[in-house]
N, C-alpha and C positions, 0 to 999 in steps of 0.2 A: 504494500500500500504506500503510495507516494504521499509525502507530507508537503502541504502547500501552505505558505505563510503569506497572508495579505497584511501589509503594514499600512494602517490608516482605516479607521472605522467611519469614514465619511460616506457620501453618497456613491462615489465611484467604487470604493472598496467594498461597501455593503452590497451594492447591486452586482458587482463582479463576483463576489463570493456566492451570491444567490444563483447566478448564471452557471456556476461550476457545480452546483448541487446535482448529483446524479451522474457527474462525469466519471468515467471508469478509473478505478484505482486511485481516487483522490480523497485525501483527508485534509480538510481546510481549517486553518486557525487564523483568527484575526487579532492583531495587536494594535492598540492605540495608546498614545501617551496621555490622553485626557482621562477624565473620570467617567465619561459617558459618551454615547454615540453623538456624532455631529459631523465634523470634517468639512468638506467643501460643499458649496451650494450655489445659491442664486443671487438675484439682484440685490445690491446694497449690502451684501453680507461680508463675511471675512473669516479668516481662520484665527482661532483664539491663540494668542501667544502669551498674553498676560491679562488678568482680570482682577478687579477689586470689588469686593462687596462692602457696602458702606452702610453703617447704622447712623441714624439721623437724630440730631437734637435741634439746636436753634441757629438760624442764620437769616439775615435780611434778604439775601439773594433769592432763596427758594422759599419765600413765604414762611419763614420760621424753621426751615430745614437746613441742617448743616452736617458736616462730617464729625462723627464722634470716634469711630474706630475704622481702621482700614486693614484688611487682611487679604493675603493672596488667596485667590480662588481659581481652581482649574475646572473648566467645564468643557463641553464638546465644542466643535467648531461652528462654521457658518450654518450648518443644518441643525444646530443645537437649540433646545428650548430651556430657558432659565426658569427654575422653580423657586418660588418664594413662599413664605408662610401664608401669604394672603392671595396667591395667584401665580400666574406664569406669564412669560413673555418670550417672543421670538426676537432675540437680539441680532440675529443674522439674517438669513433669507426670509423675506416677507411673504412672498407668494410664488407660485409656479405658473409660468406662462407656456402654453402649448400653441404652436403654429403648425396645424395639421399638414399644410403643403410642404413644410420643411422637415417634419418629424419622421416621415417615412416609416420604416420598420419599428421605430421607437414609439410610435403612437400607441401601441399595445400597452406600454408601460404606464402611460397616463390612464388609459381605460381600466387597467387592473386596479390601480390605486383608487380610482373613483368607485369602482364596483365594490371594493372592500371598505369604503367609507373613510379611507385615509385622507383623500382629497375631496373637497367639495367646491362647487363653483363660487368664485368671489362675487358676492352680490352687494356688499356694502359700498357706499360711495367713496371714491378715491379722487381727490382733487389733483389736477395736474398730471394724471396718468395718461401717457401717450400710447395708444393701442394701434397695432397694425390690423388691417382688415382681415377678418377671419380668425384672429387669435383668440384664445380663451384663457382666462386667468383662474387659478384655483388656490384655495387656502387649505391649511391642515387644521381642522378643529381641535385636535389634541396636541397641537404644537408641531412645528416643522420637523422636530427630531423623530416624530412618529413615522415619517417616511423612511428614514434610515433604519429605525428599529424594525420596521416591517420587513425590509430586505434582509436584515441580519437574522431574523427569525426564520425567514424562508430558506436561508442558506444552510441552516443546520450546523453552522460552523461553531467551533469553540472560540468564544470571544473573551479577550482579556484586556482590561483597561489598566492605566498607569504602567504601561510597558513601553518605555522610550528606547527605541533601537539606537545603538551607538556605533556598532561595528558589523560589517558583513565580510566574511572571508571564506575562501575555499578550503575544505577539509575532506580529503579522501573522496572526491567526486560529489560532495554535497556542500550546501551552504551552512556555515556556522554563523548564527545570528546572536550577537551579544546585546544586552540591554542594561540600563542603569540599575535596575533591581531584578535580581534573580540570575540563575546560571545561564550560560549560553545554550542554545538548542540548535539542532541540525534539521535542515529541510531540503527537499529535493527541488522545489520551485519557490521562488520568492517574488512577490508582486509588491512594488512600492507605489503608493498612491498619495503620499504626503506632498506638500508644496515643493516645487523643484529646488529652491534654495536649501531645504532641509535634506534632500537627496544628496546634494553636493557637499553637505557637511558631514556625511557619514565617513567613518574611518575603516581601516582594514584593507583587504585586497581590492575592494570596490574602487578605491582611489585610482589604482592602476588599470583596472578592468575597463573603466569608462575611457574610451579612446579620445584623441584630441578633437576629432570632428564632433562627436557626441557632446563632449564637454563644452565646446563652443556653442552648440545649439541650446544646451541646457542653460548656459550662462546668459543667453539672449532673452530668456523668459523674464518678464517683469510683472509686478503686482502693484496695485494701488493699496493705500492704507487708509484706515478711518477709525473713528471711535463710535461706539454705540452706548446709549444711556437707557437704562430701564428704571422707570418710576412706578412704585407699587403703592396701592391705596387700600384703605379699609373698605370692607363690604358696605355698600350703600352710598359710597361717595359718588357724586354726580360730576361728570365732565361735560360742560355745556359747549360743545362744538358741533356743527352740522355735518361733519365728515367723519369717516372711520380712519382715513389716512389722508395725508396731504404732502405733495412734493413742494418744496420751497425753492423758488428760482432766484431770489434776490437777497440771500443772506450769505455772508462769507463763512459762516460756521455750520449752520443747520441746513441739511438737504432734504430730510424726510422725517415726518412725524406720524406715528400710528397710535390710535387707541386700540391696543392689541386685541383685547377681548371682543371689541365691537367689530373689528376687521375680520376676526375668526368666527363671528356670529355665535359667541358663547356667553353673552351677557346673562348674569344671574344675580339675584339679590343676595346670594350666599357667598359669592366670590367678588372680591374687590377688583376694580378695573386696573389696568396697567397701561402705561404710556411708553412707547419706544421712540428714541430719537437717534437718527443717523447723521453724522457730520458729513461735510463735503470732503472730497478727496484731498483738495488743497489744504484744508484745515488739518486733516489727518497726517499728511506728510510733514507739514510745518511743525506739528506738535508730537511727532512720533515718539520722541525720547524725552518728552517733558514730564514733569511731576504730575501723576494722574489726578491728584487732589486739585491742583490748579486747573487742569484741563476740565475737570468736572464742573468747576465753578464758572468757567468761561461758557461752557455749553448751557448751563442753567440760566445764566444771565441773558443769553440770546433767546433761549426758549421762553423766558418770561416776557420778553418784548414781543415775541410772535404770538403767544397765547397768554395774555395777561390774566385771564380768568382761571388759569390752571390752579387747582387746589393744592394744599400741602400734602406731599406723599408721606407714607409711613416709613418707607425705605427706598434706597436708591442703589443701583448697581451700574458701575462704569466699566466698560470693556473696550480694550484696544485690540483691533484686528490688524496685525502687522501684514498678513497676507490676505487682503480683501479680494477684489476681483482681478483676474488676469487681464493685463492691458496689452501684453504681447506674448502669444503662445509659441511653442516650438513650431517653426515654419514647416509647411508641407509634410505634416505628420499624420499617420493613420490612426491617431488616438492613443498610441502607445509607442514605446521605444524599447527594443530588445538590447540589453547591455551585454548579455552573455547567453550563449545558446545551450551548452551542455556543461553543467546543469543550468536550467533556465533562470535568468534574472531579468526582470522586465519592469518597466515603470509606466505609469499612466496617471490620469486625472485631468482636471480642467486646464492645467498648464500645457496639455497636449491637444486640447480642442478649444473650448471657450467656457466662460464662467456663467453657466446656467444649468438648469436641470437637464436639458437636452444634451448639452456638451458632456456632462458627467456620465450620462447613460451611454452616449456614443463611445466614450472611452472604455466604460465597463464592458460593453459588447466586444470591442476590439481586443481588450485584454483576454476575455474568456475564449475568443476565437483563436488567439495565439497560444494559450495555455493548454487547451484540450488535446491537441495532437501530442504534446509531450506526455500527458497523462495516459494517452492511448499506448504510448511506447511502453509504459510500465505494465499495462495489461498484457501486451504482447510478450514481454519478457517473463511475466509471471506464468503465462500459458506454456512457455518452453521449459519451465523448471519441473522436472519429474517429481511426482509425489513421493513421500518417504515410504 
């Protein structure tokens, strides 16, 4: 039985693992460095590299709310849903857009998620949303992370979190994969789906296995960066705005605001509302390495000017997405790149296609198509081994 490791429990990794279910002679494991499913995703999102959960007391900027304590918090990536005591919010991807004429064979993925209630049509009003003719927008009522969790469950893979891969080396015809916590393990196939810069940071034999041409292509990939803010409220709090989400065109800091529970159509008297704010890319780049407490206050001050009626939240979470959307992908790429053939080492993700649901699924399909023949080889080899 071939051991297959998928590094990254984002949309590409989860869907790729699901596509490998039932493949001959394959036993799939998924490792992710975060505490939960998330990874790469869609519009306005990003990959989590550092996040801060903030308890609030008194401050003039946010109507009586300020920072009292700041602790490091690790969550999933752009397809993650942040849970709080009084509700939840999608700090990364906000909704999924399907363009049937472009989706082609990937259209069935959207239909399957709708059939199982993971996705539902976006019916709430979104100000400033530019829609292409024929496109359809969907939201995830249980949070955008439910999409990734669905695929992980379908995969039947052994999923392990807080497993940050550090080294990949060849050992007796297999890949030895080392991590920060736990002993190294050996695999017959390794699939890398994390952001491209993190692939280039890996140590071990992989450093010399990536040839000069591949390295040049990988180094050409670029990402935008941004911050996201989640504001959580007590049950029964009213937020008096006529929209569920709004794109902001004339603010140097804030690009998008969402009343998250209203957008997902899950308003309930028992669950407090939540507000999500995404910054502009320019603001994210300018403040990428700034003090998060200072960044939070700048965002809040702009938010107050845009929505002066916004009530006092009971808690706030500020999250920095270092790897938000891909602005330049690997050129002329079929959705994946084979770094080594025997044993197979392959990488994929939105850095090899584009930063949306469709791009991640396209990469997952390409990865699965490339991996299955290698698993077939193990089945052939097993058939040749005489029984004891």
